[in-house]
C-alpha positions in Angstrom: 39.6 68.2 107.2 39.1 70.1 110.4 40.5 73.3 108.7 37.7 73.0 106.0 35.1 72.4 108.7 36.3 75.5 110.6 35.8 77.7 107.5 32.6 76.1 106.1 30.6 75.9 109.3 30.8 79.6 110.1 30.1 80.5 106.4 26.9 78.3 106.4 25.8 79.8 109.7 26.3 83.3 108.4 24.4 82.6 105.2 21.5 81.1 107.3 21.3 84.1 109.6 21.5 86.6 106.7 18.7 84.8 104.7 16.5 84.6 107.8 17.1 88.3 108.5 16.3 89.4 105.0 13.1 87.4 105.1 12.0 89.2 108.3 13.1 92.7 107.0 10.3 95.1 106.1 9.4 95.1 102.4 11.1 97.9 100.4 9.0 100.5 98.8 7.5 99.3 95.6 8.8 100.8 92.4 6.4 102.5 90.0 5.3 99.9 87.3 6.6 100.8 83.9 3.9 100.5 81.3 6.3 100.4 78.3 10.0 100.0 77.8 10.5 100.9 74.2 9.2 103.5 71.8 9.6 104.4 68.1 8.8 107.9 66.9 9.1 110.5 64.2 8.8 114.3 63.8 5.5 114.9 61.9 6.0 118.7 61.7 9.2 118.2 59.7 7.5 116.4 56.8 6.4 119.5 55.0 9.6 121.4 55.9 12.1 118.9 54.5 13.0 117.5 57.9 12.9 113.8 58.7 13.6 112.5 62.2 13.2 109.0 63.5 13.9 107.9 67.1 14.1 104.6 68.9 14.6 104.3 72.7 14.5 101.4 75.1 15.0 100.9 78.8 18.1 99.1 80.0 17.7 99.5 83.8 15.3 101.4 86.1 15.5 105.0 85.0 18.0 104.7 82.2 17.5 104.2 78.5 19.6 103.9 75.4 18.4 104.9 72.0 19.2 106.2 68.6 18.1 109.0 66.3 18.5 109.6 62.6 17.6 112.8 61.0 17.9 114.6 57.7 17.5 118.4 57.5 17.3 120.3 54.3 17.6 123.8 55.9 17.8 125.8 52.7 18.7 125.1 49.1 22.3 125.4 50.2 22.5 123.8 53.7 21.9 120.1 54.5 22.5 118.0 57.6 22.4 114.3 58.0 22.8 113.0 61.6 23.0 109.6 63.4 23.3 109.7 67.2 23.3 107.2 70.0 21.7 108.6 73.2 21.7 107.6 76.8 19.0 109.2 79.0 18.5 109.3 82.8 15.0 109.8 84.1 15.3 111.1 87.7 11.7 109.9 88.5 13.0 106.4 87.4 10.0 105.8 85.2 11.5 105.5 81.7 9.9 107.2 78.7 7.9 109.5 81.0 8.5 113.0 82.3 11.9 114.8 82.4 15.2 113.3 81.3 18.8 114.4 80.9 21.3 112.7 78.8 24.3 112.6 76.5 24.7 111.7 72.8 27.5 110.6 70.6 27.2 110.5 66.9 28.1 111.3 63.4 27.0 114.3 61.3 27.4 115.1 57.6 27.2 118.8 56.8 26.7 120.0 53.2 26.8 123.6 52.2 27.1 125.6 49.0 28.4 129.0 50.1 29.6 129.8 46.6 28.9 127.8 43.4 30.8 124.7 44.7 29.2 122.4 47.3 31.4 121.7 50.3 30.9 118.6 52.6 32.1 117.8 56.1 31.6 114.5 57.9 32.5 114.8 61.6 31.8 113.1 64.9 29.7 114.9 67.5 29.1 114.7 71.3 26.2 116.4 73.0 24.0 117.0 76.0 20.2 116.8 75.9 17.3 117.6 78.1 13.9 116.2 77.2 10.4 115.8 78.5 8.0 113.0 77.4 4.3 112.6 78.0 2.5 109.2 77.7 -1.2 109.3 76.7 -4.0 106.9 76.2 -5.6 104.0 78.1 -2.5 101.9 77.9 -0.1 104.8 77.8 1.2 103.9 74.4 1.0 107.3 72.7 4.2 109.3 73.3 4.7 113.0 72.8 8.3 114.2 73.3 10.0 117.6 73.3 13.5 118.7 74.2 16.6 120.7 73.5 20.2 120.0 73.3 23.6 121.1 72.2 26.2 119.2 70.1 29.9 119.8 69.8 31.2 119.2 66.3 34.6 117.5 66.6 36.3 119.0 63.6 39.0 121.6 63.1 38.2 125.2 62.7 39.3 125.2 59.1 37.0 122.2 58.2 34.1 123.8 60.0 34.7 127.2 58.3 34.7 125.5 54.9 31.1 124.5 55.3 30.2 127.5 57.5 29.2 125.6 60.6 29.9 126.5 64.3 31.6 124.3 66.8 28.4 124.0 68.8 25.0 123.2 67.2 21.7 123.7 69.2 19.1 121.1 68.6 15.3 120.9 69.3 13.1 117.8 69.5 9.5 117.2 68.8 8.5 113.5 68.5 5.2 111.6 68.2 5.6 107.9 68.9 4.3 104.6 69.9 5.5 103.0 73.2 5.4 99.3 73.7 
């Protein structure tokens, strides 16, 4: 019993001192309040151009979000892309959904091309890097305008990529209007 008492008493005293010290410590700087944690958006410019893009993003911790994007691009009569990506973004200002962010994506893309008279298809995973900038507008800061650029690496063999005439790196651009909540 004395062995237990020798261990417990110092632990209780240490806990008491640390709690008392933390109560007397100066308050840490307040974090910026985050008006919204999630948004859903789409690319309105793409509608007349046969491009459909939808995004969803939500905060997981201060300054970090996870999200997804689905898009369909009918570039020409011969070339089509369908993509699904999961994205992780870091906002250095630690206010999610606002200002500059950098991130990474992992996804799946289906390429379809008709270089000759026969349509060729390729489905391949992709990994990418992204840099984005978002603005929040309105009284409650619920209207989101987002822009950005990125690059994706198509994880397919040279022969498979050549068959559909796609490079190993694809550059992407982003324009989104959304509602943050």
